[in-house]
C-alpha positions in Angstrom: 13.8 -196.4 12.7 17.5 -195.7 13.4 17.8 -192.3 15.1 20.8 -190.4 16.4 20.1 -187.7 19.0 22.9 -185.1 19.4 22.8 -183.5 22.8 21.6 -185.0 26.1 19.9 -181.8 27.3 16.4 -181.8 28.7 15.0 -181.9 25.2 17.4 -184.6 24.0 16.6 -186.8 27.1 12.9 -186.3 26.8 12.9 -187.2 23.1 15.1 -190.2 23.7 12.7 -191.5 26.3 9.6 -191.1 24.1 11.2 -192.6 21.0 13.0 -195.5 22.8 9.6 -196.6 24.2 8.4 -197.1 20.6 11.0 -199.7 19.7 13.2 -197.3 17.7 17.0 -197.8 17.6 18.3 -194.8 19.5 21.9 -193.5 19.9 22.5 -190.3 21.9 25.8 -188.3 21.6 27.1 -185.9 24.3 30.3 -184.6 25.8 29.1 -185.2 29.3 30.0 -188.8 30.2 28.2 -188.8 33.5 25.0 -187.7 31.8 25.3 -190.5 29.3 25.8 -193.1 32.0 22.7 -191.8 33.8 20.7 -192.2 30.6 21.9 -195.7 30.0 20.8 -196.7 33.5 17.1 -196.2 32.7 16.8 -196.3 28.9 17.6 -199.1 26.4 19.7 -196.9 24.2 23.3 -196.6 22.9 25.5 -193.7 23.9 28.6 -192.2 22.3 30.9 -189.8 24.1 32.2 -186.9 22.0 31.6 -183.7 20.1 28.4 -183.9 18.2 29.6 -182.4 14.9 32.9 -184.3 14.6 32.8 -186.8 11.7 34.4 -189.7 13.6 31.9 -189.3 16.4 29.0 -189.3 14.0 30.5 -192.4 12.3 30.8 -194.1 15.7 27.2 -193.3 16.4 26.1 -195.1 13.2 25.5 -192.1 10.9 26.3 -194.2 7.8 22.9 -196.0 8.0 20.9 -193.7 10.2 17.4 -192.7 9.1 17.3 -189.4 11.0 19.7 -187.1 12.9 18.2 -184.8 15.6 20.7 -182.1 16.6 19.5 -180.5 19.9 22.8 -179.5 21.6 22.9 -176.2 23.4 24.9 -174.7 20.5 23.1 -173.6 17.3 26.4 -173.7 15.4 27.2 -177.3 16.5 23.7 -178.4 15.4 24.0 -176.8 12.0 27.5 -178.1 11.3 26.4 -181.6 12.5 23.7 -181.6 9.9 26.1 -180.4 7.2 28.6 -183.2 8.1 25.8 -185.8 8.2 24.6 -184.7 4.7 28.0 -184.5 3.1 29.7 -187.6 4.5 26.9 -189.9 5.4 23.9 -188.8 3.2 21.6 -189.0 6.1 18.0 -188.8 4.7 16.4 -186.5 7.4 18.3 -183.9 9.4 16.5 -181.9 12.2 18.3 -179.1 14.0 17.3 -176.9 17.0 18.2 -173.3 16.2 17.3 -170.7 18.8 19.0 -167.5 17.6 16.6 -165.2 15.7 19.6 -163.9 13.8 19.7 -167.3 12.0 16.0 -167.9 11.8 15.4 -164.6 10.0 17.2 -165.9 7.0 15.3 -169.0 5.7 17.5 -169.2 2.6 20.4 -170.4 4.8 18.6 -173.7 5.3 18.6 -175.6 2.1 20.6 -178.4 0.5 22.8 -175.9 -1.3 23.7 -174.0 1.9 23.0 -175.6 5.3 21.2 -178.9 4.6 18.8 -178.8 7.5 15.5 -180.5 6.6 13.5 -179.3 9.6 14.2 -176.3 11.9 13.0 -176.4 15.4 12.9 -173.3 17.6 11.6 -174.4 21.1 11.2 -170.8 22.2 9.0 -170.0 19.2 7.0 -173.3 19.7 6.3 -172.4 23.3 5.5 -168.8 22.5 2.9 -169.9 19.9 1.4 -172.4 22.4 1.0 -169.8 25.1 -0.4 -167.3 22.7 -3.1 -169.7 21.6 -4.0 -170.3 25.2 -4.3 -166.6 25.9 -6.4 -166.1 22.8 -8.7 -169.0 23.9 -9.8 -168.2 27.5 -10.7 -171.3 29.5 -8.7 -173.8 27.4 -6.0 -176.0 28.9 -4.6 -176.9 25.6 -5.2 -175.7 22.0 -3.8 -177.7 19.1 -4.0 -176.9 15.4 -4.5 -179.3 12.5 -4.8 -178.8 8.7 -3.1 -175.5 8.8 -5.3 -174.1 11.5 -8.7 -175.1 9.9 -9.3 -177.7 12.7 -8.6 -177.3 16.4 -8.4 -179.8 19.2 -9.1 -178.1 22.5 -8.8 -179.5 26.1 -10.8 -177.9 28.9 -12.2 -178.7 32.3 -15.9 -179.0 32.6 -17.3 -176.9 35.5 -20.4 -177.1 37.6 -23.1 -175.1 35.9 -21.8 -175.8 32.4 -24.8 -176.4 30.0 -23.7 -179.9 29.0 -22.5 -181.1 32.5 -24.9 -183.9 33.6 -26.0 -184.5 30.0 -25.1 -187.3 27.6 -22.9 -186.5 24.6 -25.7 -187.5 22.1 -27.6 -184.3 23.2 -24.9 -182.0 21.7 -26.3 -181.8 18.2 -29.7 -180.7 19.5 -28.1 -178.1 21.7 -26.0 -176.7 18.9 -27.9 -176.8 15.7 -25.8 -176.1 12.7 -22.5 -176.7 14.6 -20.8 -180.0 14.2 -18.2 -181.2 16.8 -17.0 -184.4 18.3 -15.6 -185.2 21.8 -12.4 -187.1 21.2 -11.7 -188.2 24.8 -12.7 -187.6 28.3 -10.3 -187.9 31.3 -11.9 -188.4 34.7 -9.8 -188.5 37.8 -6.8 -189.1 35.5 -8.4 -192.1 33.8 -9.4 -192.1 30.1 -12.9 -192.7 29.0 -13.7 -193.5 25.3 -16.6 -191.3 24.6 -19.9 -192.9 23.5 -23.3 -191.4 22.8 -24.5 -192.2 26.4 -21.3 -190.8 28.1 -22.4 -188.2 30.6 -20.1 -185.2 31.2 -19.3 -184.6 34.9 -17.9 -181.6 36.6 -14.1 -181.5 36.6 -13.8 -183.9 33.6 -11.0 -182.9 31.3 -12.7 -183.0 27.9 -10.9 -183.0 24.5 -13.1 -181.9 21.7 -12.5 -181.2 18.0 -14.2 -178.7 15.7 -13.6 -176.4 12.8 -11.7 -173.4 14.2 -14.6 -171.0 13.7 -16.8 -173.1 16.0 -14.5 -173.5 18.9 -16.0 -170.8 21.2 -19.6 -172.1 20.6 -18.6 -175.6 21.7 -16.7 -174.4 24.7 -19.8 -172.5 25.8 -21.7 -175.8 26.0 -19.1 -177.4 28.2 -18.5 -174.6 30.7 -19.3 -171.0 31.3 -17.1 -169.0 29.0 -14.3 -167.0 30.6 -14.3 -163.3 30.1 -12.1 -162.1 27.3 -8.5 -161.4 28.2 -7.5 -157.8 28.4 -4.7 -157.4 30.9 -1.6 -159.7 30.7 1.5 -159.6 33.0 4.6 -161.6 31.8 7.4 -162.5 34.1 10.8 -162.9 32.4 12.2 -161.0 29.4 14.2 -163.7 27.8 13.5 -165.1 24.3 10.0 -166.4 25.2 9.0 -163.3 27.2 10.1 -160.9 24.5 8.4 -162.9 21.7 5.2 -163.2 23.7 5.1 -159.5 24.4 5.7 -158.7 20.8 2.9 -161.0 19.7 0.4 -159.8 22.3 1.0 -156.1 22.6 -1.2 -155.1 19.7 -4.3 -156.7 21.1 -3.8 -156.7 24.9 -2.6 -154.5 27.7 0.8 -156.1 28.3 3.2 -155.6 31.1 6.6 -157.4 31.3 8.7 -157.8 34.4 12.4 -158.3 33.9 14.9 -158.6 36.7 18.0 -157.3 34.9 18.4 -153.6 34.5 20.2 -153.9 31.2 17.6 -156.4 30.0 14.7 -154.2 31.0 16.3 -151.3 29.1 16.8 -153.3 26.0 13.2 -154.6 26.1 11.8 -151.2 26.5 13.6 -150.2 23.3 12.5 -153.3 21.4 8.8 -153.3 22.3 6.3 -150.8 21.1 3.2 -151.0 23.4 4.4 -153.1 26.3 5.1 -151.6 29.7 8.5 -152.9 30.8 9.1 -153.1 34.6 12.4 -153.8 36.2 12.1 -155.9 39.3 11.5 -159.3 40.9 8.4 -161.1 39.6 7.9 -162.7 43.1 7.9 -159.2 44.8 4.5 -158.9 46.5 4.7 -155.1 46.6 5.5 -154.9 42.9 2.6 -157.1 41.9 0.2 -155.1 44.1 1.4 -151.8 42.6 0.7 -153.3 39.1 -2.8 -154.3 40.1 -2.3 -158.0 40.0 -5.9 -158.5 41.4 -7.3 -157.1 38.1 -5.0 -159.1 35.8 -6.6 -161.6 33.5 -3.4 -163.7 32.8 -0.1 -163.9 34.7 2.4 -165.9 32.8 5.9 -166.7 34.3 8.5 -167.6 31.6 11.8 -167.0 33.2 14.7 -169.5 32.9 14.2 -170.6 36.5 11.5 -173.2 37.3 11.3 -172.2 41.0 10.8 -168.5 40.2 8.1 -169.4 37.7 6.3 -171.6 40.1 6.5 -169.3 43.1 5.7 -166.1 41.2 2.7 -167.8 39.6 1.4 -169.1 42.9 1.8 -165.7 44.5 0.0 -164.0 41.6 -2.9 -166.4 41.9 -3.1 -165.9 45.7 -3.2 -162.1 45.1 -6.1 -162.3 42.7 -4.9 -163.0 39.2 -7.7 -164.7 37.3 -5.5 -167.3 35.5 -1.8 -168.1 36.0 0.6 -170.1 33.8 4.1 -171.3 34.5 6.8 -172.5 32.2 8.3 -175.6 33.8 11.4 -177.4 32.3 11.5 -180.3 34.8 8.9 -182.7 33.7 8.6 -184.1 37.3 7.3 -180.7 38.4 4.6 -180.5 35.8 2.2 -183.1 37.4 2.9 -181.6 40.8 1.6 -178.2 40.0 -0.9 -178.7 37.2 -4.6 -178.3 38.3 -3.4 -177.0 41.7 -3.0 -173.3 42.4 -1.3 -172.9 39.0 -3.9 -173.2 36.2 -1.6 -174.3 33.4 1.9 -175.8 33.6 3.7 -175.4 30.2 6.3 -178.1 29.4 8.8 -177.0 26.6 9.8 -180.6 26.2 6.3 -181.8 25.4 5.8 -178.9 23.0 9.1 -179.7 21.2 8.4 -183.5 21.1 5.1 -182.8 19.4 6.9 -180.9 16.6 9.2 -183.9 16.1 6.8 -186.7 16.1 5.5 -186.2 12.6 9.0 -186.7 11.3 9.4 -190.2 12.9 5.9 -191.4 12.3 5.2 -193.7 9.3 2.1 -193.7 7.0 2.4 -190.1 5.9 1.6 -188.5 9.3 1.9 -184.7 8.7 1.1 -183.5 12.3 1.4 -185.2 15.6 0.8 -183.8 19.1 1.9 -185.5 22.3 -0.8 -185.2 25.0 -1.2 -186.0 28.7 2.6 -185.8 29.3 3.2 -188.3 26.5 0.5 -190.9 27.4 -1.9 -189.9 24.6 -1.4 -188.6 21.1 -3.4 -186.8 18.3 -2.3 -187.2 14.7 -3.2 -186.0 11.3 -2.5 -188.6 8.6 -3.1 -188.5 4.9 -5.1 -191.3 3.3 -3.4 -192.6 0.1 -4.3 -195.3 -2.5 -7.6 -196.7 -3.4 -10.0 -199.3 -2.0 -7.7 -202.1 -3.1 -4.4 -200.8 -1.8 -5.6 -198.9 1.3 -7.2 -200.0 4.5 -9.0 -196.7 4.9 -9.8 -195.3 1.4 -13.3 -196.1 0.3 -14.4 -197.2 3.7 -16.6 -195.7 6.3 -15.3 -194.9 9.8 -17.2 -197.8 11.3 -15.6 -200.2 8.8 -12.0 -199.2 9.6 -10.3 -201.5 12.1 -8.6 -199.2 14.7 -6.8 -200.2 17.9 -8.6 -199.9 21.2 -9.1 -196.3 22.4 -8.4 -194.8 19.0 -11.0 -192.6 17.3 -11.3 -190.8 13.9 -12.6 -187.4 14.8 -12.4 -185.2 11.7 -11.6 -185.3 8.0 -10.3 -182.4 6.0 -11.1 -182.7 2.3 -9.6 -179.8 0.4 -10.9 -176.8 2.2 -13.9 -178.6 3.7 -13.9 -179.7 7.3 -15.9 -182.8 8.0 -16.5 -183.9 11.6 -16.4 -187.7 11.5 -19.4 -189.9 12.2 -19.8 -193.7 11.9 -20.9 -193.3 8.2 -18.3 -190.8 7.1 -16.5 -192.3 4.1 -12.7 -191.7 3.7 -11.5 -190.6 0.2 -8.0 -190.5 -1.3 -5.9 -187.6 -0.1 -8.2 -186.9 2.8 -6.4 -185.6 5.9 -7.7 -187.7 8.8 -7.4 -186.6 12.4 -7.3 -189.3 15.0 -7.0 -189.3 18.8 -5.2 -192.1 20.6 -5.9 -192.5 24.3 -3.0 -194.9 24.6 0.1 -193.9 22.6 1.3 -197.6 22.5 -1.1 -198.2 19.7 0.5 -195.6 17.4 2.4 -198.2 15.4 -0.9 -200.0 14.6 -2.4 -196.8 13.4 0.6 -196.1 11.2 0.1 -199.6 9.6 -3.6 -198.8 8.9 -2.5 -195.7 6.9 0.3 -197.4 4.9 -0.7 -198.4 1.4 -0.2 -201.9 -0.1 2.8 -202.7 -2.4 0.6 -202.4 -5.5 0.1 -198.7 -5.0 1.8 -196.6 -7.7 
């Protein structure tokens, strides 16, 4: 696929790295020549220096025959105008724009072919907010991912000593949870992937990915580890777009406090939020955290614009007694350093954004794709089309479908019915099939499995 990325920001660079590794034809446009040279030094991509929305720059980047334009500059206006130019002059089929300002996002009618021809809107702040909110609502989870409009969830958690299933084989799960169907999609032990089999024994500290209908998630989590106490008290550090949105989404159900360094910002937040206590101060101030009873706080979440402040304040909160701490980290190199250490969960905006983009570059009618394990693994939701003659999956059981190594079919959504996949589960036309790929390099092979033959009408 020929893809033009407008903007060599953190998001643009991360997406370019992921897509270039999948044999896509990538061109990246930016006004920073030094940044472009640095990208060319370690990625096999083309670069074009210039303003992202200028017609001659887009033409030089190859917009005339591009399959997709991804506008992720730091300017909402530049991103929107670039999509307009690509549509009007070059008839680019798919146009994706990052738009952060709520003032634009509140008016969905702006984004249509007759107005601003943006096919897909991406708001990284909202994506991160939704991700953090799911984690807070699912105590004990390291990652919570939705499929089939939320009817199916993939959850990652760490198995702890004393968990009911720790030391037992996976084949024992049905007996331990009668009436509840689930499937372990993958197990990561000491950073290495294990394809789960019936005789796979769960060990303490394993990172376990399991899939189940949304209403059964807590029952399954209880088998893998002692359930965490429900969250009641939350302290947020940082009152920017993410902090404000999180507070707004949580304040109806939780006791929320928000720490904002700026006096003006704190005043504006106190007026905008209804049930959140807004504190003006330094999130890494030990005295402030002690005064706000950090030792009885269930979740401390640092979401300022500064990685160092996020990391240090979260580490301090954990040392002072916060039950769980999360930190927003923009630099991908920092994520692995802090994850599973003092900080319980490191949140990468780049990985969250990449996941929202993947479905639009996948072939074979992939409707949802999630990047996992810092891009090494992937979970996708693909729609089965055709019939037994034109499709490699329709009319076949799971055990009859030839999948790449380390790839499993874990669930099928048929209409409103959620079916946890077993070896004899038969795939029907229009089923939404949820797969887990331990190694993302096989994603092209999976796409081919779900593509229909030329005789399909």
